N, C-alpha and C positions, 0 to 999 in steps of 0.2 A: 474431645475437642481437637480439631485439626490445627496444628501450629505451623507458623511460617518456618520454624526451625527444622521442619522436615523437608524443606526445599533446598537441597545442596547448591543448586545453580545460582540462587540469589541470596544465600545465607550471609555472605560476607557484607552485602550492601544494605540489608534491610532489618537485621535483628535489633532487639532492644539493646541498650548499652550493657556492657558486661556486669553481671551481678556479683556482688561480693560473696553471696551465699548461694551455692548451686541449688539448694533446696528452696530458695525463695520463689514463690509462684509469680506468674506474670501479673501485671496490674489489671484492674478491672477495666472493662470497655468504657471509654469516655462518653459513649453515646447512650447505651442502654443501662449502664451501671449495674448490670446483672452478670453477664458472662465474663469470663476471663478474656483479656485482649489476646489476639493471635498474631497481631502485627502492629507495627508503627508505620503510618503512612509516610512514604519517602519525602513528599514535598511539604506536607502540613505538620508532620510529627505527631498526629493524633494516634493514640493507642486504641485500636478497635478490634472487636471480635469479627470473625469472618462474615457473619450475617449482616452486621451493621456496615461493614466496609462495602459489601456488594450493593446494599441499598443506597449508600452514599455515592458510589460509582455510577449507578443507574440514574440517580437524581441529577448528577452533574451532566451526564450525556443528554438527559431530557432538557436541562436548562440550555445547553449548547444548541440543541435543535430548535427549541421554541424561541429563544432570544435572537437567534440568527435567522429565524423564519426559513429554515432549510427545507422542511418537508410539510407542505400544506395539507390540511385534511382532504382525504380523497385521493392522495397521491398513490400511484402504483410504483413501488420502489424496487429497483433491481439492485440486489446486494452482490457485489463482486466477491465470490466465494472461492477461495484457493485451498481451503482445508487447513490453513495456518492459524496461528493464535489470534492475529488481529482480525481477520475476516470472521473467524468463529465467534469471537467475543462480540463483534459488531452485530452479527446476525442474531445472536442470543439476546443481546440487550434490546435491539429494535423489536424483536418478537415480544419481549416483555412489555415494551412501551407502546406497541402498535394500537391496542385498544384506546389508550389515552390520546394518542396522536391522530387516530382515525385514518391510518394508512394500511395498505396491504403489501405483502412482501413476496418477491420472487428471487430465488437464488440463481445466479448466472455464473458458471464456472468456465474457465478457458483452458483448453488442452494445448499447451505450447509445442508438444511433440518432443519431449525430453525423455529418451529411453530409460526405463528403469526407475524413473522418479514420479512422473505425473500420474501414472496408474495408481500408485499408493496414495497420493494426495487426493485424487478424485474419489477413491474409496472412502476416505474420511468425509468428504463433502456429501457423498451419497448416504452415509450413516447419519450425518447431521440432518439432511433433508427428510429422511424417513422418521427420525426421532421427533423432529419438530413439526412434521406434517406440512412442510413447505414445498411448493413446486420447484423443481430443479431443471435447468436447461444447460447443456454443455455445448460450447462452440469450439471448433478446432482450427488452429492456424492452417493446417493442410487444406481444409475445405474453403477457408476464406481467402487464402493468399496464394492460390495457384500451385498448391502442393508443397510450399515451403514449410518446413518445421524448424524448430530451433536447432536440432541436431544437424539438419542440412545447412542452415545458416552458419553454424559454427565451423563446419567443414569448408564452406565457401570463403570464410574470412580468415581461416587458419594460415594460408600462405600469403596473405596480403599485408602482414605486419600490423593488422588491426585486431588481434585476438582479444583486446580489452573491450571491443565494441559490442560484444554479444549482448550485454545488458542494455545497451542503447537500442539495438534492434528489438529485443524482447519487450522493453518497456513501451516503445512506440506501438508495436504491433498488438501488444496485450490491451492497451488503451482502446485501439480501434476495434479489436475483437469484443471487448466488453460493451462498447457502444452498439455494435451490431447485435450482440446477444440481447441487450436491453430492449432494442427495437423489436426484436423477434418475439419477446414475451409481452409486448404492449406496455412497457414501463413508461412513466412520465418523468422519473428521476433516477439517477444512478448514485449509489453511495459506495465508498471504498473505505478500507480499514486503516488508512494512514494515521499513525499516532504522533504525539508531539516529537518524539525522537526522530521519526522518519522525516517530518517537516523541517526540523532543525538541521538535519544532515543535508537536505535539499537546499536550504538557504546557504549553508556553508559551501556546498559544491558550486552554486551559482556565483557566490562572491569570489571563490578561488578561480573560477573560469572567466570572471569579468563579464558575465552574461546579464547585462542590464535588462534585456527584454524579459527573460524568465523571472528575474527578481521583481520586476514590475507586475508580472502576472501572478506571482506566487503568494500574495497576501490574501487574507480572508479565509473563509471556511469552505470555499468551493468556487464554482463558476456558474453564471446564470444561464448558460445555454445559448451562446451567440450563434448566429448563422445556421440555425436549425439543429444544432447539437443539443442533446438532452442536458438539462441542468445536473450538475454534479456537486456533491458535498462530502465532507469528511467529519462525521459526528465525533470521532475519537481524537481529533486534532489537538485537543488540550489535555488529553490523558497521556501520562508517561508510559513508556514501555513496561517499566517495572509493575505499574498498577494493572496494566492489561494482563500480564502474566499472573499476578495475584488473583485477579477476578476469575481467570480461567481455572486456576487451582481451586478456589473456594466453591465455584459452581461445578466443579468436576467435569469440565468440558473436554470432549474428545477432539484433539486436533493433531495435525501432522507437521513435523518440522525437521528438515535436514538441510545441510548446506549443499549448494549446487557446485558441480564441477566447473561451471562457467563463471562463478562469482568471485573467486579469490583475487583475480586481477582487476576487478571493477574499481573505478575511481571512488565510488561510494564508500568502499571499505576504508580508504584513507580519511575521508570526512568523518566516518564513524569513530575511528581511533582518536582523531583530534577532538571530537565532541566529548568522548569519555574523559579525556584529560582536562578539558575545560570544565566539565561538570564536577570533577573531583576537586578542582580549585574553587569553583563557584557553582553551588547546587542549582541556582536559578538559571544557569546558562541556556538550558534547553528551551524553556518558555521565553526567555529574553530574546532568543533568536527568532522564535516563531512570531512573537509580537513585533519584532523589528521589521519583519517582512510585511506585516499588516500595515505598518505606519510609513513604509517607504514611499517617497514621492520623487520621481525623476524630473530633472530639469526638462523643459520643453524640447530642447535640442537632442536629448538622449532618449526620448520616448520612441518606441518602435511605431511604425506606421500601422494604421488599423488593418486587421486581417481581411483578406478577400476570400474567394472560393477557389478550391483546387480545380485546375483545368481538367483533371481526369475523373475524380470521384465527387466533387462538389463540396467536400468537407472544408472547414476553416483552414486557411493557409496564408502564410506571410510571403510566400513566393508562388511561382506558377504551379508547383506541385506541393501538396501537403507532405508532412514528414513521412507518413506511412507509404504513400505512393513513391516518394523519392527513394526510400530505402529499398522497396521492392524493385524499382527500376534499375538501381545499381546492381542488385543481386541478379536480375534477369539478364543483364548485360555481361555478367561475369566480372564486374568491376565494383565490388561492394564498397571500395574506398570512395567512390563518387558520392555516396549518400551521406558521408560523415564529415561534419565540419565544413571547411572551406572547399572540400572536394565536390560539394554540390554544384559548383559552377560548371562542372563538366557534364551535368545532366542535360544540357542543351545540345550536346553533340549527338549526331545521328549514329545509329548502330543497331543491329538486330538483337533482340533479346534472346537469351538462351533458356531452355527449359529448366525448371527446378529439378534438382536431384531427388530421387525417392528417399524416404526416411530410412535410415540404416537400422539394422538390428545389431545391437552391440551390448557391451556390459552395462549394468545399471548405472545411471547417473543420478546425482542428487542435487537439490537446489534449495536455498533458503526460501521458505514459502513466501510468495510475493505478498506485499501488502497492497492490495488492490486499491 
């Protein structure tokens, strides 16, 4: 029997209470009443064996999809595949549920151009695609964005005092790249592996920034696909990160995870640390934050105007240029600061764009695998 006690990374947070007798066996599984329990569920406290836990996890994801009407029968679903734990668990669960949901799956991976990191992550995605017999398409920043890679973006922003903005660039461009990849494979819907912890961190970040617009758009399990964009959803949004890790463990899933050289200064890290402290004091804090975003209603005066179309690419935009085009415009002008925050006002200035720098060859970099 595989026991959770063999997982050193999460042993301190998930084991059964200390036993007075070290020889005392684990309790029976509360579901099947046959096998010995291998874990106690972090949120519900149920003692379950690995098999029953995985079945319960899959049933909960199925309920999320069906109750939320996220993926209708006949949908062609593009799964954002990064090789990390979240996207790996998402792809595996949806593959198990596909016959019941009546959907077909396509894996879409994004190559951000991070030297020494992305190749290893893509290797994990390719192993998954081969093992599960799912079609895989890889789209690259360099092909989609005029030669720009994340390594080139990082060099461009390094001297601007905006070194913390790398994750902003990467998040916006990755979202656009995933959309383009989904269209390339004929998908009707896009799914990403954001879990409850990811969404709670996002809510905290938007509160701390005072970003009412993003708070208003952040509720629910996804977006319906306004302005020609493909509908997106997050089937794992109500699953905790701990249970995602446990599912990957008991299903023996092959995934890749390393921390990125660009991530340590990201603002999300501060929100993550704060969330951990909140969860230690109040275990329901993660889901409370997720549900608070779902129920949030802004006063009419605080509501952002309805989005229009980007003047350059036609994507949804709240200004003349969408976020992706604005970021690329600032980079091509050699002024990446223009595209961040209040600096976007300078994008109306005239000025010739400069060519993107070629991707460097350098020492291996690492990144926490994105949760698409």
